[in-house]
N, C-alpha and C positions, 0 to 999 in steps of 0.2 A: 395767751398762746394761740397762734393761728390754727384754725381747724384743718385737719387733713382728712381726706376721703380715700378709703381703700375699698375697692369693689372689683368683682369679677364681671367682665363683660358677658361671659357665657353663663353667668349664674353662680351662686355660692356652692362650694363643695361641703359635704359633711365633714366635720372635724374629727377624723378617725385616727385612732392610734395606728401607727404603721406596723404592720405585721410582716416582717421581712428579716432576712438574714442580717445579723450584726446590727440590729436596730433595737434600742432600749429606751423605754419611756416609763414615766409614772403618770398615769392618767389624771390623778387628782390634783397634781401640782404643776403640770406642764403648762406654764404660762410665762410669756415675756411681754411686758407692757412698758411703753416709754413714759417716763416722767421727766420733768426738767432736771438738768444735770446739777448735781451737788458739787460745786467747785472746791469745797473744802474736804471732800472725801475722794479716795482714789484706790487703784489697785497697786499693791506692792509688787506683784508679778502676775504675768499671764502668758500663756503660750500654747502652741499646738506642735506636736512632733510626730513624725513618721520615721520608724527605724526598721531596718532589715533584721529579721530574727534568724533563728536557726533553720537549717534545711530540714524540711519534713521528710522528704524522700527524694528519689531521682526526679519525680514529676512535680512536686509541690514544695513551696517554701512558706515562711511565715513573716508577716509584717505587723509590727506593733504600732498602734495608733493611740496617742495620748493627748488629752486636753486637760489643762489645769489653770487655776487662777487663785490668787490670794488677795483679799481686800484688806484695807488698813485697820479693819476691826469688824466685829459682828454686824450683820445687816438683817433686816426683817426677812428678806428672801434673797438668796444667792442662787444663780442658775447659769450654767454653761450649756451651749448646744453646739455640736460639731457635725459637719457633713463631709463624707468621704466620697471622692470620685475616682474611678479607675478607668484609665483611657477615655476620660471625658464623660463616663456614665456614673450615675449615682449608685453606690453600692451599700451605703449604710449611713445611719444617723444615730448619734448618741446624745442624750440629754440627761443632766443630773442637777438636782436642786437641793438646797439645804435651808431650813428655816433657822433664823438667828445664827447663820453660819458665816465663816470667814474664808475657809479653804474649800475649793472644789477640785477633786481629782478623779479622773475617769480614764481607765486604760483598758483596751481590748486588743485582741489580735485577730487577724484575718488570714486565711490561706490563699495563696496565689500560685499561679503557674504561667509560664511563658513570659515574655518581656512586656512590662506594664509601666505606665506612669500613674503614680498615686498622688492625689491632691486632696488636702483637707483644709477646710476653712471653719473657723469657730467664732461664736459671738459670746462674750462674757458679760454678765449683767448682774447688777446689784440694786435691790429696791430698798429704799431707806425710809422708815417711819420713825419720827421723833416727836412725840407729844402732839401738840396742836399745830405744829409746823407742817405746811403742805408736803405731800410725798415727793421725794426726789429720787434720783438714781445715778448710777455710774455705769459706764459701758466701755467695751474695747473689743477689737477684732484681732485675730491672729491667723496665720496659715503656715503650712509647710507642704513640701512636695518631695517625692522620692521616685527615682527611676530604678527599676530592677531589670537587669538584663539576664535573660534565661534562654539561651540559644544552644542548639546542638554543636555549634561551631565555636563557642566561647565558654570560658569558665563563668559560672553564675556569679554575678556581682551586683553592687548597687552604688548609687551616688546621688547627691543632691545637686551639686554643680559639677559639670564635666571637667575633668582635668587632663585626660589623655586624648589623643586624636580619635581613638576608638570610641571613648565615651561621648565625645562631641558628635561623632557620626551617628551613634545610637540615639542621642537626644534629638538631633535634627530629623532623623527618620521617624521616630515616634511622634514628635510634635507635628510634623507635616501630615501624617496619617490621621491623627486625632483631630487636627484643625480642619481638615477636609470634611470629615464626618460631621463635626459640630457646625461648621459653616453652612453645610447643606441644609441642616435642620433650621438654623437661624434664618436663612434666606426663605425657607418655606413659611416660617412663622411671620416674617416681615411681609411677605406677599399676601398671606392669608388675611392679615389685619390691615393691609394696604397702608403700611407705615412708611413714610418717606425718610429713609435712614440718614439722608444728608442733613436732616434737621436735628439729629441727635448725636451724642457721643456714646459709642457702644462699649460696654464694659462687662466681661463675664463675671458671674457671681463669685467665682474663685479669686478674683482680683480685688474684691472690696477691701481686704485688709491692707492693700497698698495705700489706701487713703486714710492715713493716720495723722500725719502732719500737714497735709494739704486737703482742702475740701473736695467733695465730688465735683465733677465738671458741671459748670453752670450754677453752682451754689456758692455761698459766701461763708466766711468764718463765723459770722453771726448766726446763720441758720443751719450750718453743717451738722452739728451734733443732734439737733432736733430731727432733721431729715434722716440722718443715719439711724437714730433710734426708732423712728416711726417706720422706716423701711424694714428693719429687722423684725419689728412687731408684726408688720404685714406679711413678711416672708414666713415667719414662724406660724402664724395662724392659718395662712392659706396654702403655702407650699410645703412646709415641714409636716404639719399635722394633716394637711389635705391629701397628701400622696398616700396611697395604699397599694398593696401588691396582692390583694385578695383574689384578683381575677387572673393572676399569672402563676405559672408553676416555677418561675425562676426569680432571682432577686431583682430588686428595683433596677430599671434600665434607663431612666430618664436622663437626658443629656444636661449638661451644665446650663442653667438658665441664662438668658441674656438680659442685661439691664441697660436701658436707653435713657440717658440724661438729656432732657430738652436743652438745646443750646440757648434758648431764651430764658432759661431759669424758672419755668413755670410748673413743670411736673417731671416725673419719671415714669417709665413703663417697665414692667417685668414680663418677659415672654418665656414660656416653656411648654413642652409637651410631656404629658405624664406617660406612665407605662402602658396605659390602655390605648394610647394614640390620640387622646383628647388634647386639644390645644387650649392654652390659657393665657389671658392677658390681665395683668394686675396694674392698675394705674394709681399713682399717688400724687396728689396735687400739693404744692408747697404752700 
């Protein structure tokens, strides 16, 4: 297997447990590691869902966030991790693992107010140990998004895909505002690291689940699963476990990371800024 290098240009971060609202981890078993894919094992089901819940009061409402998966049988280690972004900013991370497990289910709820766009992306993973056979794995990604409209001029409502002219207008308005904010940070990161973006295909982290039946840009079907698994391994170790909110008095505020796939098919780059304002660049060579 071709060796991959994952490193921080600005130096490694301590692998800290995230101490923030709506974030849940088990320190002892929080690990995702890529191993060659077992083509004979699979997930029976996997998914991420965001649903509008009951109204808390006139100012707040509730959103249910669920991640789940079921493998075709028990595995040495099963783990799911899910990231939630609200209006483009990271608001929570959940991770659950099971030894010799088959089913992973994790559901939590968050309180919201005002009109918001909720986006969740999850990575589902299984580590397989069978006697003297080399360790193998299975993996999958899933995502969901939800728009909640909470305005003094309208009845509070929610939708995933806009159906009415009013919903289409709200989606357009929220998407435009969020994109402007994220685009400004991405441009700042690109300029900071002096990256020529025309040499890359730019993909937000929240869109990784779109690449299930087709490889990442610049990759092939032969190396896609390895690159995906090693990308999530690096994201988990450096981004998920590396972000902490201990210096802030508010929940995590990091914007959606940007992933740049080299058009020559040599490497990818992950760019993001953490809640303290520190910029990070993660490079993965294929």
